[in-house]
C-alpha positions as CSV (number, residue, x, y, z in Angstrom):
1,M,-16.4,-13.3,-13.6
2,N,-13.8,-12.3,-11.0
3,K,-10.8,-14.7,-10.8
4,E,-10.8,-14.6,-7.0
5,E,-14.0,-16.6,-7.0
6,N,-12.2,-19.5,-8.2
7,F,-9.9,-19.7,-5.1
8,K,-10.8,-21.9,-2.2
9,T,-10.5,-20.3,1.4
10,P,-8.1,-22.2,3.4
11,S,-9.1,-23.6,6.9
12,V,-7.2,-22.5,10.0
13,A,-5.4,-25.8,10.0
14,L,-4.3,-25.5,6.5
15,S,-3.2,-22.0,6.8
16,L,-0.8,-23.1,9.8
17,V,0.8,-26.0,7.7
18,P,3.2,-23.8,5.9
19,V,4.2,-21.8,9.1
20,L,4.6,-24.9,11.2
21,F,6.5,-26.7,8.4
22,M,8.8,-23.8,8.2
23,I,9.5,-23.8,12.0
24,V,10.0,-27.5,12.2
25,I,12.2,-27.8,9.1
26,L,14.4,-25.0,10.2
27,I,14.9,-26.4,13.7
28,V,15.5,-30.0,12.5
29,G,17.6,-29.1,9.5
30,V,19.8,-26.6,11.3
31,L,20.3,-28.4,14.7
32,F,20.4,-32.0,13.6
33,F,21.5,-32.0,9.9
34,N,23.5,-28.8,9.8
35,L,21.8,-27.8,6.6
36,K,21.9,-24.3,5.1
37,I,19.0,-22.0,6.0
38,E,18.5,-21.0,2.4
39,I,17.9,-24.5,1.3
40,L,15.5,-25.0,4.2
41,L,13.6,-21.7,3.4
42,L,13.4,-22.8,-0.4
43,L,11.9,-26.1,0.7
44,S,9.3,-24.1,2.7
45,A,8.4,-22.0,-0.1
46,V,7.8,-24.9,-2.3
47,V,5.5,-26.4,0.3
48,T,3.6,-23.1,0.6
49,S,3.4,-22.9,-3.3
50,I,2.0,-26.4,-3.5
51,I,-0.7,-25.5,-1.0
52,A,-1.4,-22.3,-3.0
53,V,-1.8,-24.3,-6.2
54,H,-4.1,-26.7,-4.3
55,L,-6.3,-23.8,-3.4
56,G,-6.7,-22.7,-7.0
57,H,-3.8,-20.2,-7.7
58,T,-1.8,-20.6,-10.8
59,Y,2.0,-20.7,-11.1
60,E,1.9,-17.5,-12.8
61,E,-0.1,-15.6,-10.1
62,I,2.3,-17.0,-7.5
63,E,5.4,-15.9,-9.5
64,K,3.8,-12.4,-10.0
65,E,3.1,-12.0,-6.3
66,V,6.6,-13.2,-5.4
67,V,8.3,-10.7,-7.8
68,D,6.2,-7.9,-6.5
69,K,7.0,-8.4,-2.9
70,I,10.8,-8.6,-3.8
71,A,10.4,-5.4,-5.7
72,K,8.7,-3.7,-2.9
73,G,11.4,-4.8,-0.3
74,L,14.5,-3.9,-2.4
75,P,14.6,-0.3,-1.5
76,A,15.0,-1.3,2.1
77,I,17.6,-3.8,1.3
78,F,19.5,-1.1,-0.8
79,V,19.5,1.3,2.3
80,V,20.9,-1.4,4.7
81,L,23.6,-2.3,2.0
82,V,24.6,1.4,1.8
83,V,24.8,2.1,5.4
84,G,26.9,-1.2,5.8
85,I,29.3,0.1,3.0
86,L,29.5,3.5,4.7
87,V,30.3,2.0,8.0
88,G,32.9,-0.2,6.5
89,A,34.5,2.8,4.9
90,W,34.6,4.6,8.2
91,I,36.2,1.6,10.0
92,I,38.9,1.2,7.0
93,G,39.5,5.0,7.0
94,G,40.1,5.0,10.7
95,T,37.1,7.1,11.8
96,V,35.6,4.6,14.1
97,P,38.9,3.6,15.8
98,Y,39.7,7.4,16.4
99,L,36.3,7.8,17.9
100,V,36.8,5.0,20.2
101,Y,40.3,6.2,21.0
102,I,39.1,9.7,21.9
103,E,36.3,8.3,24.0
104,D,38.7,6.2,25.9
105,H,41.1,9.0,26.6
106,K,38.7,11.7,27.8
107,P,40.2,13.7,30.7
């Protein structure tokens, strides 16, 4: 028996609940309560996980998928980090200020 047969298919309304909850909680939390976005996103993930458990997924399955998605996105994060380090080194080393200077003083 395939494990996926045990999962319930969510309705359109139930599928929109996590998205709408995230939008509302971010707007209310940031604008009215000055809460950190990280906490609000974590709360949104908890609500989404509760809905997934309600649909028949186990905690282990949810955890595995989260780890897989993070592992898939890490190379892109590392590229952005390395580019940021490189640009920072150029700024500290004077390369960027020099390029701005020579651009402003063209004949």
